[in-house]
N, CA, C and O atoms as CSV, one atom per row, in Angstrom:
chain,resi,resn,atom,element,x,y,z
A,1,UNK,N,N,-5.129,10.443,-11.663
A,1,UNK,CA,C,-4.324,11.640,-11.773
A,1,UNK,C,C,-3.108,11.342,-12.644
A,1,UNK,O,O,-2.514,10.269,-12.532
A,2,UNK,N,N,-2.739,12.265,-13.492
A,2,UNK,CA,C,-1.602,12.071,-14.388
A,2,UNK,C,C,-0.459,12.985,-13.987
A,2,UNK,O,O,-0.680,14.115,-13.551
A,3,UNK,N,N,0.762,12.494,-14.135
A,3,UNK,CA,C,1.930,13.323,-13.871
A,3,UNK,C,C,2.304,14.072,-15.147
A,3,UNK,O,O,1.686,13.877,-16.194
A,4,UNK,N,N,3.306,14.917,-15.054
A,4,UNK,CA,C,3.722,15.724,-16.200
A,4,UNK,C,C,4.191,14.861,-17.369
A,4,UNK,O,O,4.076,15.275,-18.523
A,5,UNK,N,N,4.714,13.678,-17.091
A,5,UNK,CA,C,5.220,12.808,-18.145
A,5,UNK,C,C,4.149,11.882,-18.702
A,5,UNK,O,O,4.450,10.999,-19.505
A,6,UNK,N,N,2.890,12.075,-18.280
A,6,UNK,CA,C,1.799,11.250,-18.780
A,6,UNK,C,C,1.647,9.935,-18.037
A,6,UNK,O,O,0.919,9.050,-18.487
A,7,UNK,N,N,2.328,9.794,-16.900
A,7,UNK,CA,C,2.214,8.587,-16.106
A,7,UNK,C,C,1.144,8.791,-15.036
A,7,UNK,O,O,0.887,9.919,-14.615
A,8,UNK,N,N,0.534,7.715,-14.607
A,8,UNK,CA,C,-0.520,7.797,-13.602
A,8,UNK,C,C,0.045,7.668,-12.200
A,8,UNK,O,O,1.025,6.959,-11.972
A,9,UNK,N,N,-0.595,8.374,-11.251
A,9,UNK,CA,C,-0.268,8.285,-9.839
A,9,UNK,C,C,-1.076,7.142,-9.238
A,9,UNK,O,O,-2.172,6.836,-9.708
A,10,UNK,N,N,-0.540,6.520,-8.211
A,10,UNK,CA,C,-1.229,5.450,-7.494
A,10,UNK,C,C,-2.606,5.929,-7.042
A,10,UNK,O,O,-2.749,7.072,-6.607
A,11,UNK,N,N,-3.610,5.076,-7.141
A,11,UNK,CA,C,-4.982,5.431,-6.780
A,11,UNK,C,C,-5.201,5.541,-5.274
A,11,UNK,O,O,-6.215,6.085,-4.838
A,12,UNK,N,N,-4.256,5.030,-4.468
A,12,UNK,CA,C,-4.354,5.193,-3.009
A,12,UNK,C,C,-4.006,6.650,-2.719
A,12,UNK,O,O,-2.866,7.070,-2.921
A,13,UNK,N,N,-4.973,7.413,-2.250
A,13,UNK,CA,C,-4.846,8.864,-2.157
A,13,UNK,C,C,-3.589,9.380,-1.470
A,13,UNK,O,O,-2.984,10.316,-1.993
A,14,UNK,N,N,-3.150,8.834,-0.330
A,14,UNK,CA,C,-1.946,9.396,0.292
A,14,UNK,C,C,-0.655,9.035,-0.440
A,14,UNK,O,O,0.374,9.664,-0.192
A,15,UNK,N,N,-0.673,8.059,-1.321
A,15,UNK,CA,C,0.535,7.595,-1.997
A,15,UNK,C,C,0.908,8.517,-3.157
A,15,UNK,O,O,0.043,9.005,-3.884
A,16,UNK,N,N,2.194,8.742,-3.313
A,16,UNK,CA,C,2.699,9.604,-4.382
A,16,UNK,C,C,3.445,8.835,-5.468
A,16,UNK,O,O,4.054,9.440,-6.350
A,17,UNK,N,N,3.401,7.513,-5.410
A,17,UNK,CA,C,4.116,6.687,-6.393
A,17,UNK,C,C,3.465,6.760,-7.773
A,17,UNK,O,O,2.261,6.981,-7.901
A,18,UNK,N,N,4.282,6.570,-8.789
A,18,UNK,CA,C,3.802,6.471,-10.165
A,18,UNK,C,C,3.610,4.991,-10.463
A,18,UNK,O,O,4.441,4.167,-10.083
A,19,UNK,N,N,2.531,4.655,-11.133
A,19,UNK,CA,C,2.233,3.254,-11.447
A,19,UNK,C,C,2.537,2.943,-12.908
A,19,UNK,O,O,2.634,3.839,-13.747
A,20,UNK,N,N,2.682,1.672,-13.185
A,20,UNK,CA,C,2.926,1.204,-14.541
A,20,UNK,C,C,1.666,1.391,-15.380
A,20,UNK,O,O,0.563,1.369,-14.834
A,21,UNK,N,N,1.802,1.572,-16.678
A,21,UNK,CA,C,0.620,1.703,-17.545
A,21,UNK,C,C,-0.316,0.511,-17.366
A,21,UNK,O,O,0.109,-0.644,-17.411
A,22,UNK,N,N,-1.590,0.812,-17.164
A,22,UNK,CA,C,-2.596,-0.224,-16.984
A,22,UNK,C,C,-2.829,-0.612,-15.537
A,22,UNK,O,O,-3.812,-1.286,-15.230
A,23,UNK,N,N,-1.927,-0.190,-14.627
A,23,UNK,CA,C,-2.101,-0.488,-13.212
A,23,UNK,C,C,-2.790,0.675,-12.522
A,23,UNK,O,O,-2.678,1.820,-12.960
A,24,UNK,N,N,-3.502,0.379,-11.443
A,24,UNK,CA,C,-4.192,1.404,-10.672
A,24,UNK,C,C,-3.425,1.712,-9.385
A,24,UNK,O,O,-3.455,2.844,-8.903
A,25,UNK,N,N,-2.741,0.717,-8.830
A,25,UNK,CA,C,-2.008,0.855,-7.577
A,25,UNK,C,C,-0.545,0.474,-7.783
A,25,UNK,O,O,-0.212,-0.283,-8.694
A,26,UNK,N,N,0.333,1.014,-6.913
A,26,UNK,CA,C,1.764,0.725,-7.034
A,26,UNK,C,C,2.142,-0.618,-6.427
A,26,UNK,O,O,3.229,-1.133,-6.690
A,27,UNK,N,N,1.263,-1.186,-5.623
A,27,UNK,CA,C,1.558,-2.479,-5.009
A,27,UNK,C,C,0.416,-2.974,-4.147
A,27,UNK,O,O,-0.629,-2.333,-4.044
A,28,UNK,N,N,0.630,-4.118,-3.534
A,28,UNK,CA,C,-0.397,-4.760,-2.730
A,28,UNK,C,C,-0.801,-3.912,-1.533
A,28,UNK,O,O,-1.985,-3.830,-1.208
A,29,UNK,N,N,0.170,-3.275,-0.868
A,29,UNK,CA,C,-0.140,-2.472,0.322
A,29,UNK,C,C,-1.146,-1.383,-0.018
A,29,UNK,O,O,-2.096,-1.165,0.734
A,30,UNK,N,N,-0.954,-0.702,-1.127
A,30,UNK,CA,C,-1.877,0.364,-1.528
A,30,UNK,C,C,-3.199,-0.189,-2.023
A,30,UNK,O,O,-4.245,0.421,-1.801
A,31,UNK,N,N,-3.170,-1.319,-2.683
A,31,UNK,CA,C,-4.399,-1.933,-3.190
A,31,UNK,C,C,-5.322,-2.307,-2.024
A,31,UNK,O,O,-6.541,-2.166,-2.123
A,32,UNK,N,N,-4.739,-2.783,-0.926
A,32,UNK,CA,C,-5.527,-3.229,0.218
A,32,UNK,C,C,-5.793,-2.117,1.229
A,32,UNK,O,O,-6.636,-2.283,2.110
A,33,UNK,N,N,-5.105,-1.010,1.122
A,33,UNK,CA,C,-5.219,0.069,2.110
A,33,UNK,C,C,-6.460,0.919,1.902
A,33,UNK,O,O,-6.982,1.038,0.793
A,34,UNK,N,N,-6.909,1.498,2.984
A,34,UNK,CA,C,-7.968,2.493,2.913
A,34,UNK,C,C,-9.338,1.984,2.548
A,34,UNK,O,O,-10.192,2.773,2.144
A,35,UNK,N,N,-9.579,0.707,2.675
A,35,UNK,CA,C,-10.888,0.194,2.295
A,35,UNK,C,C,-11.989,0.641,3.249
A,35,UNK,O,O,-13.137,0.789,2.832
A,36,UNK,N,N,-11.657,0.863,4.538
A,36,UNK,CA,C,-12.673,1.258,5.506
A,36,UNK,C,C,-12.304,2.516,6.281
A,36,UNK,O,O,-13.171,3.123,6.910
A,37,UNK,N,N,-11.043,2.919,6.251
A,37,UNK,CA,C,-10.592,4.060,7.039
A,37,UNK,C,C,-9.887,5.069,6.143
A,37,UNK,O,O,-9.371,4.722,5.081
A,38,UNK,N,N,-9.875,6.308,6.582
A,38,UNK,CA,C,-9.122,7.343,5.882
A,38,UNK,C,C,-7.695,7.310,6.408
A,38,UNK,O,O,-7.483,7.327,7.620
A,39,UNK,N,N,-6.734,7.264,5.529
A,39,UNK,CA,C,-5.333,7.219,5.931
A,39,UNK,C,C,-4.647,8.524,5.580
A,39,UNK,O,O,-4.947,9.140,4.557
A,40,UNK,N,N,-3.716,8.945,6.441
A,40,UNK,CA,C,-2.983,10.185,6.187
A,40,UNK,C,C,-1.536,9.909,5.817
A,40,UNK,O,O,-0.773,10.840,5.557
A,41,UNK,N,N,-1.152,8.642,5.791
A,41,UNK,CA,C,0.199,8.254,5.416
A,41,UNK,C,C,0.110,7.043,4.499
A,41,UNK,O,O,-0.934,6.403,4.373
A,42,UNK,N,N,1.219,6.755,3.874
A,42,UNK,CA,C,1.272,5.621,2.964
A,42,UNK,C,C,2.232,4.584,3.530
A,42,UNK,O,O,3.269,4.940,4.090
A,43,UNK,N,N,1.900,3.325,3.391
A,43,UNK,CA,C,2.749,2.251,3.888
A,43,UNK,C,C,3.223,1.342,2.763
A,43,UNK,O,O,3.389,0.139,2.966
A,44,UNK,N,N,3.441,1.902,1.586
A,44,UNK,CA,C,3.853,1.081,0.449
A,44,UNK,C,C,5.327,0.687,0.515
A,44,UNK,O,O,5.747,-0.240,-0.178
A,45,UNK,N,N,6.122,1.379,1.343
A,45,UNK,CA,C,7.550,1.099,1.519
A,45,UNK,C,C,8.391,1.347,0.268
A,45,UNK,O,O,9.504,0.829,0.177
A,46,UNK,N,N,7.904,2.109,-0.680
A,46,UNK,CA,C,8.705,2.482,-1.844
A,46,UNK,C,C,9.518,3.727,-1.487
A,46,UNK,O,O,8.959,4.712,-1.005
A,47,UNK,N,N,10.811,3.691,-1.715
A,47,UNK,CA,C,11.692,4.795,-1.364
A,47,UNK,C,C,11.339,6.097,-2.034
A,47,UNK,O,O,11.678,7.161,-1.515
A,48,UNK,N,N,10.674,6.053,-3.160
A,48,UNK,CA,C,10.317,7.269,-3.886
A,48,UNK,C,C,9.046,7.916,-3.388
A,48,UNK,O,O,8.735,9.044,-3.771
A,49,UNK,N,N,8.303,7.222,-2.539
A,49,UNK,CA,C,7.047,7.774,-2.033
A,49,UNK,C,C,7.345,8.707,-0.871
A,49,UNK,O,O,7.906,8.283,0.139
A,50,UNK,N,N,6.980,9.947,-1.004
A,50,UNK,CA,C,7.298,10.941,0.019
A,50,UNK,C,C,6.437,10.820,1.263
A,50,UNK,O,O,6.741,11.456,2.271
A,51,UNK,N,N,5.385,10.036,1.231
A,51,UNK,CA,C,4.478,9.931,2.372
A,51,UNK,C,C,4.612,8.606,3.113
A,51,UNK,O,O,3.771,8.287,3.953
A,52,UNK,N,N,5.645,7.836,2.822
A,52,UNK,CA,C,5.842,6.586,3.519
A,52,UNK,C,C,6.199,6.853,4.968
A,52,UNK,O,O,7.020,7.722,5.261
A,53,UNK,N,N,5.582,6.103,5.880
A,53,UNK,CA,C,5.843,6.277,7.318
A,53,UNK,C,C,7.018,5.441,7.758
A,53,UNK,O,O,7.383,5.459,8.933
């Protein structure tokens, strides 16, 4: 998914963080999350993520 500025959103579905060019996830927590379960919150701990628990 792309934002209005042409930046990509983190591939972890509940996360709202923007990732660096060439990256798929905003960090390790999102990269490892959701491999077997559906999550309704994000645990990336980034202050800009609106879904952080």
